[in-house]
N, C-alpha and C positions, 0 to 999 in steps of 0.2 A: 597603375596607381594602387598602392596598397592601403588597406583600411586598418586603422589601429583598433585593437581590442584589448580588453583587460586580461590579466592572467586567469581570473575566474571564468571569463567567457571562453578563453582558449581551452581550459580544462573541461568545461562543460561540453564544448564541441567535440573534444577528443573522446570523452566518455560516451557521448551519444553514438559515435561511430564505432566504438570498441565493443568487444564482447564482454566487457566488465559491467556494462550498464545493468543487465538483469540481476546480477549479484548485488550490486549497490542498491537497486530498487527493493530487492527482497529484504535487505538489512534495514532500509529506511521504513518499510512497511511496518515492521515490528515497533519502531519508535513512534510512528504516526498513529498506530492503532490505539494506544493508551490515551494520547492527547485528543483524538477524535471521538472515541467511544466512552472515555471516562475510566477512572481507576477501578471502579467496581466491576464493570464488564471485563476489563483487561485482566483483573485478578482471577476471574472464573473462566478465562479463555486459556485452554491448554496450549494451543499452537495457532500461529498465524503465519501463513506461508503464501508467497506469490509465485505461481508457476505459469510462465508465459503471461497471459493477461487475466488469469483466473486467481482469485484470492480464496484460499482454503482456510476456513476457520474451524478449529476443533474445540469442543467443550464437552464436558461430561455432565453438565447441568441441563437437564431436559427443558425446564421452563425458559432458560436463556437461549437454548437452541431454537425453540419455537419463536421467541421474540425476534431473534436475529433473522430467521427465515422471512418474517413479515417486513423486515427493514432492509432487505437486500438492495433495492434501488437507492435508498437513502445512504447506505453504507458505500456503495460505488461512488455516488456523488461526493460524499464528504471526504473519502480517501483521496479521490482524484484531485479535489480542491486543495487538500493539504499537501499533496505531492507536487502540485503545480503543473500537472500534465495528466492526460488520460491514460493511466497505466493499468487500471482495473476495468475489465469489461464484464466480468461475471463473478459471482460469489457462490461458493459451495460451503454450506454449513454441515459439519460432520459431528 
């Protein structure tokens, strides 16, 4: 007995099993960063990169770097919520 699924569900299942998923998540992280953290923080963030389950955030603004260090747990929670799955386990502020 086969179960009917939508095209979207089929694509999602394929991506989860393929090696493309990490690349897609990395691209989505950049989009999600501004919506989750706000335009001002995104403006002063030089780079946001997901490598395996670690989110690397680079900024040249020292006060922002300090603030982000204090918000690491909140960042993980908000990004994972926005992504719809737990893709970030740690945050490194550079």
